[in-house]
N, C-alpha and C positions, 0 to 999 in steps of 0.2 A: 333169723327169718328170709326167703327167698327175695328176689327182686320182682320186682311186679311182670307180670307176661304181660306181654302187649299183643294187644287183639290186632288178627289181620286185616288190614286196611278194606278187602272186600265186607267183611263183617261193620265194620264202623259206617261204609259208602251205606248198609243198609238200616242205619238206628229209623230211619223216616218211616220204615215200614216195619222196623219189627225189635224195635226199643226193649218190648218186656221179654222178648228172649235173651237178649246182651244180661239185662237186671237180673233174670233166672239165675243166670251166667254166675253173676258177680255175687251173689247172694250165695249160692253155690259155695263160694271160696271164700266171703268170708265167715261165714258158719264155722268152717274148719279151725280158724285162728281166733272166736269170738272169746273163750272162754280164756285163754291165756291176755290175748290185749285186755278183758276187762281187769285181770289180777294186774296189769304192768300198767294202766294209764298210758297218760302221753297223748302222743301225735300217732296217728296209725299215716304214718306215711308211705309205707308198698300201698295199703288200700285206697288211700285218697290218692296215687298216678292210677291206681287202674279204675277208678272214677272222668279223670282226666283222660286219658286214650280209648275209652267207649266212646266218646261222647256223646254219655247221656249229662252232662253238665250244661247242654246247650237244648235240651229238649225246647224251650219254653221261648227261643229265639227262632224267629219266623224262617223259615228255609230261604229266603229273599236273602236274610242275611246270613246262612251258613248255616244256621240252628235245625231243630229236629221238625221245629211248625208242631209241637203236641199241645193239646189241651190241656187243661186241669184236673177233669177226672184221671184221664193216663198219667199225666208226670204224680201225683196223688194215690193212687195205688203200685205204683213204682218207692213211693215213701212209707208205704205200709208193708211190701217184699221187703225193702232190705230192715225196716225195724224188727222183723219179727225174727232176724236172726240176728242182727245190733242197732241198738236205738240210737246211737252217736251216728255211725254213719247214717243212719237215715235221718237225725236230726241238718248233718252236712249237708245231706242231699239234698233235702229242703228249704234249707232258708238258702242254697246257691239260687232257686228259685223262687223264692221270695227277694231276696234282693237285687237281683237283674228285675220284677215283678219293681221292684220302688223305682229303678233307674225310668222304666215303661211308665209308670204313674204321676213320677216328683217330676221330671227331667224335661227338657225339649224335645223334640224329633229328632234334632241333632246330637244329642248327647246318646238315646238310645238309640239312632244306627250306629255311634262310633263304637259304644259301650260292645251291645253286641256283634258290630262284625269282629272286633279287637278278639272280645270272647272266645266266640265261637274256633276263629281262627287260631289263636296262643293259647286254646283247651287251658285259660283262664281259669282259679277258685276265685272265689267272692270270699273272703271276710265281711264282720259282724263289728263295729265299736259307734255301732247308733243307738242303742239302751237309751233312750230319752227319759227313762226314769230317771236315772244317774246323770244328775246337773252337774257336774264337778269339772268338765270339760265347757272353757271360753277361747273365744274369737275375738280379737283386735285387728284393725283396721290397720295396716304398712308397708308402703310403700307400695300403691298398686295392690297390695295383695291381702290375705286375712293368715294371723299368728297364731294355732292354736294350740293352748297349754291344758293343760288338767290330764286327768286319766279316766277311763271308763273302765266298768267292769262288766261280768260274764258275756264279754266278746266273744260267741264261736265262732270261732273257725278261723280265727285272726292268724292263729300260727302258720306255716306251709301255705299260705294265702298271693295269690299275685295283687288284688284288687281290696281295698279296704273301701267298706261304706260306712262314713262318721258321722256324726250329728255335734252343731257346741252353740255353746249360745252368746250372742253377740253383747254386745254393751247395751243394750234394749232392752237382752230377754229374751229377743225373739231367734227361732232356732233354725241355725240354718242347717242343711243336708247336704255335703258335699258325697266326693268320689276321689279318693286317688291309691297311688301304687303303694304296696306294702311296705316298701323298702324305702320309703322317701325320708331325706337329714331328719332328727330330732324324735322319730318316732321307735317308741321301743314296746316288743311284744314282747309280753313276759308268760313264764310256761310256767303259771300258779295254779291251774286248776288241778285240786286235788279231793272233789267231793268224792262221794261214796258211790255216787250215779251217774249216769253220762261221764261215763270215767276218759272217753276218747273227743267229747267233742272242741276240747281245746276251749274252753270258755272262761279267761285267766283274763287276767286285765292286763288295757293298754296305755300307754303310756305318752303324751303330747309335751313336746320340748320345743316350743317354737316352731313349732311342722308347717311349713306355708299349707295354703287353700286356697289356690287362683280360683278368678270369679267365674273362669268357664268350667273350674270345676264343681261348683254350685248348682243343686238341682233346686231349682227356683220358679220353673215353668209347666207345669202350673204350681209347685212347689205339694210342702205335706199338705197342707188345706184349703189349698187355693182352688179345685173343683171337687162334685161328691164323687166325681171317681178315682181322684187320690187318695180319700178314703175309704176305700176298699182296703188297703195294705196291713191293718190289721185282722181282718175279716181272711185274709191269706193265711196271715200267721196261726190265728183262731183252727182251723181247718187240717192247716199243715201237722200242727201241734195234736188236732183229733184223730187223727190218721196215725200216727207216732204210737200213740196211746193204745188205738185198735189195733197196731201190729203190733206192740209186745204181747196185750193182753191173748193175741191168734197165737204166738210164738210160746208163751208160757204153756196156752193148753194143748199145743202138741206136746211140748217136751213131757209135759206132765202124763200124756197117752202113752209116752215110747215109755218110759219110767212105768209106771203101772203096770206094762203088760210084758215087760222085761223082770223088772226086780221086787214090787210090793205083795207082801207076803197075806194073806187070811187073817183078820183077827181072831185069835184065840174063842172068843165068843160069840163071831158072827155066825156060826153052826152051816159055814159054808168050805167048798174046800180050795177054790180061787178065788184073789181080789173084784174077777170081772162078776161073779155074782153076788158081789157085798149091797145089798140095796141101801149103804149109805153112800159106796162109793158112786152108786149109779146116781143116787139122786143128786151128789155134786155135781155128777159132771154133765147134769142134764139141766142144773141149774145156772153153771157155768155157759152150757151149749144156745141158752134161752137166751141170757146176759147178752152172748156177740152173735148173736142174731140179728137181736131188735140194735146193738149200736150198727152193725154192718149195716142194717137200712137204710138205716138215717144218719151216717156216716155219706153213705154214696149217693141220697138224697141232696143233702147241702152240697155236695162238689158238683151234681147237676146241676143247682140253684148256682151255687157261685160263677158256674162256666155260662147261665143264660144271662147272668149281671156283666160279667166281666165283654161278653159283647155287645151290648149295650151302647159300650165308650162313652164320650163325652154326652152321649143324651141321659147317661142313668139319673135318674129322680133320687130324690132321700128317700121316698116313698118304697121303691123297689133293692136301692142300698140297704135300709131299716131289715126287710123281710127276708132278704139273705142274710144279715146280720142273726134274724133269731133263727133259722134252720140250722146256720152253723155252732149259734149257739148250746141248740139240744141237745146236737151231734157231739160238741166241744162236753157239756155236760157228761151223760152218758157215758163217753167212753172214759171219761175221769172215774167214774164207780165203779164201769167195768173193771176197768187193766185194774186200781186197784185192789178190786174182790178178786180177780180171777190170780193174781200175783200173791196173793195171801191163801186164796182157798186152795191151791193145786198143792201146797203141802199136808192138805187133808186126805188126798187120795193116793198120794206118795207114802208118805209114813217117816218116821223121825229119820232113818238113815238117808233120806233122800237131804237133809240140812247138812252132810257132808262138806269141809269147806274147799274141797277139791273136785266138785261139781259144780258149784256157784250157783245154783239154778237160782238162789236169792239175787241174783241178778236183775231179774225179770220185777221182781219187786222194788227195790232199790232207784233202777233206771227211770219208774213210772214216779216213785213218789217223788226223785229230787226234779226231775219233770215237772211237777205239776207243781209242784209248793211255788213255782217262779211265775205262776200265774192264779190266782185262790179265783174256784172255780164258786163261790158262795156270792162273787159278782155277777156273774151271767145266770146263777139263778134267780138275783137280785131285779137284772135286766128283762129277764123271760116272765116275773111275776108283774110288774109292770105291764107288760103286755098286753099276759093272761087276764088280770084285772081291770085295767086301766085303758089299757087299748093305745100305752105310748108306744111306738117304735124307738129301737135303741137310738142315743143321739151318739152321730163319731165323733170324735176325738184321734188325737194321733196314735194313742194308747189302747183301745177297744172297737 
């Protein structure tokens, strides 16, 4: 595979003005190798380096700190664009901004400025070892610092990362969230991710053996639940996932259309000469189109709501946060259903030859099926039902 192609400095300088154009260029590159990389799995090192060089990893960082100063709708549009061709890279790109947002939401102003400036200057990729649902990592005080021991699963992007966001339980069972270099002594990032979907998210295991965590590395001002604004983190995670699912569905429909026009044959009892005239094929395309239009509209609305909520800063109220969570839950629910349906229904309009292994057209379904199982949508539907019936806004937790 060829090495990463440097993006000219003039284009990187223009990232604040034209990030979508650079993203489109990268997406076209990613599409060329998506099938082979899906087969191979492992770390997409070349593609990760292209993202580093592009400047897109710094979009959330304010211009004053060396970043792109983009808003959330713009970042999420790029997540969706990447997901159309490679949802693993879309996942990594989206989580880069989630992890940076975590520093913003949980940390002090000094931590935010330092991490943002260093990330922009050094083109750092961030990895995730936070996963609060996995409580097998513990921190104990020792000689003016903390020692972290245990292991975390589903650590997306930890491989080839420069900074790692981690969580651990202290002796009283309180959650500590911190940032450490990814090469710190005692840290072992295992390349054991081998699931059938999201093949290049590097979502394997991270093991901690007396890993030092210094007090200044802990994000405790305000910390995970120290303010209403801090509880926006799970909302951000949910809207990122919704855009990944929507992008997968859009990519699947585009692939299906290309295949139908080029290779699908008329069914022998259809009474038409070409598949483009088949009433059942047309009905399937019509249904998929309607689903995508609805999902796209509600997902864009949720992104706009999130941006308005984000801009409220520390003045954010619980009610405004809850209403944003509702819009995002609606989008997450609909994109989950739509993506699962489109990535399955696409074979109805392509035919049996589309199941050939070489085409790997099943990757769209495998990716969305793998991803949606990590966060059961039934629990979002329950929250929405409690709002629809009882007018109870979702109560923020670290998880949702």
